[in-house]
Residue, then its C-alpha position, 0 to 999 in steps of 0.5 A: m500500500k501507499v501512505s495517504g498523501i505521500d506522493s504529494v509531499v515535497v521533500e528536498k533530497d539529502l544524498a550523501f553521494t552522487i547518483e552516479e556513485y550509487k548506480r556504480r554500486l548497484n551495478a557492481v552488486r548486480k554482478g554478484i547477484a548474477a554470479r549466484q544465479l539469482d533473479l532478485l536479492v532482498v536486502t534487509i541489512p540497514e548498512n547495505m540498504l544505506y550503501l545501495s540507496g542512501y536510505n537512512t533511518l534509526g528505525y531499522a528494527s522495524a521490518q524493511y526491505l530493498l528489492v534489487p532485481l537484475e534489471g530495472q529499478p530497485l524497490h523499497i518496502t518500509r513501515g509507513i512512517e518511514e516513507v518520507n525518509v525514502r523520499a528524503y535520503s534515497w535516490i530510489d523513489d519506488s517504494s511501498s509501505y505497511m501500516d502498523h496493524e499489517v504484517p510486513l511479510e505479507l506485503l513483501a510476498e504480495i509484491l514479489r508475486d505481483l512483480g512475477y517472482a512467485k516461482s523465481k530464485i531469490g536471495f536473502e541475507k541469511k546473516a542479517w540481524f533483522f531477518s529472523i528464522a521465524d520470518y524466513e519460515m513464514l515467507k517460505a510458507l507464503l511463497p512455496e514455489v520460490r527457491f530461496e538462496d543465501g544472498s549474504m555478503i553480496v553487497e558487503t563484498v563491494r562495500v569493503v573497498k571504499s571510494d574516494a567520496e567514502l574516504d572523505y567522510v572517514r577522514q572527517a570522522a577521524r578528525i572528530a575522533e581525535a578531538g574526542m580523544e583529546a577531550g577525554i584525556n584532558q578530563i582524566r584526573a584523580g577524583v573525576n568519575e568515568n561518567e564525567i569523562a564520557a560526557e565530555i567526550q560525547r559533548v565534544v564529538t557532537l559539537k564537532g559534527s559527529e552523528y550518533p556512534g555505532y558503539p558508545p565511547f568506551v571509558t573504564s578505569g582501574v581493574r575495569t579496564s580489563y573487562a571487555h567492551g566495558t564503559w562508564s559506570g560512575r567509578v571514581i578514578e584514583k591515583g595510580d589507576p589506568v584509564f582506557l579510552e576508545l571512541s569513534g567519530t561518525v559522519r554520514r554513518y561512516s566512522a573512524a575509531i581510535m584507542r589510547a591508554s592513560v594512567v593517573s600518576p604515579v605510573n606503574r612500570e607494568l602499565e608502561k611495559m604493556e603500552d610499549v608492547s601494544r604500541r610496537a605490535l601495532e607499528n610492526m603490523l602497520a609496516g606489514i600492510r600491503p595489497d595482495r597480502p593475506l590478512g592472517e600473515v599481518w595478524d601473525i606479525w602482531s601476535k608474535t610481537v605481543n607474545d615475544g613481549g611476554y603477553e598473550g597474543r593468540f586469542k583475538r583478532t586485531g583489526y577489522s573493516i570499518g566504514i558504514n555503521y549503525p548500532p550495535d557496532w561501529g565496525e564491519g568486522h563480519i566482512l573482513s578482519f585481521k585474525r589467525g588463518e585469514t587467507r583473504t588478501l588486502m586490497a587498496n582502499m580497504v579501511f580498517h580500525i586496528p586495536s592493538m590490545v595487551k591484556a592482563f586479566g584481572f589487572a588491566d587492558v592497555g591498547t593503542s589503535e589507528t584507523v588506516r587505509v590500505t594504499e597501493t604500496g602500504c597503508e595511510i594512517l587516517t587518525d593522527y594522535k600521538r601514540q604514548l601512555y598518557v600520564r595525568 
């Protein structure tokens, strides 16, 4: 159905990229659809929808679909109140919508039948967070003659290499992240609580132009720095405490992230050693980045440096693709990460956030990170904030 009056609404387009760039992406994705021998791809991942059409909403928890045929115009299916966002942010105007008392999957099935796909081979993103097993089973019951195939990673394979226009947004996000890091570090001192540091970071990055991030800023102190993905809890910082900060800037949903370690004087020698190993491991890894090299080989460089430094460097990935994001993540690690045994290779204009973490469970985590672009010969460091243990 159509929302009453939506066709008469005049909405000024707010596109992040040129229509030519969106069409280039669409053509590249269609090659992937054809390679899987699909007649149509149903996109449900918000980041992929944004990448292909520009459509942007925080209401992505509600059912929404982008139908991408091998030929012809793609079609949005959204919740009724979201149609105005299609008009504002997407270069694709064809859309249909459901009201809140209706069943979105029934509308999707009806449209697929009307478009002639009732007996076709249709790809779905089976790795999507917002398309459940129950949804899949219901759709199969509604369209019993359709051959449903896995269309996961078709869009992401194109997304992982950034255009020059995308890189411009990542660079803007990097400048914001640097300002946020400086604000956070300058707020650290004995007697301040974690909430005050987080508030200052969020104030500064917002005023510098950041949109809401995929993750909140990570702000922890003392032994809490060794808790994975912890953030502010109101803890009051004491003398000798390590303080861990990791945050991002976000521009047009493109992010750059950065991590640094601090300590409130007096300095603990173990923390100094951990920061030194973390920093050297990162720098050795950055020196090993170049096109056509398997990501697992570069991970090995990091792992060896950390292990040789006396810490555990085997248990985690250290670096992941970063670019388009919505909560609950600011990274694209599901597309590509530096990890043990990864045989896929680096390509120019891939962008990664590389957190080099040294962990001492029950004591502290110390980390240093950069957001980087793979170049034709190595890598460009996009974030620019001095690497050191910041003593406050």
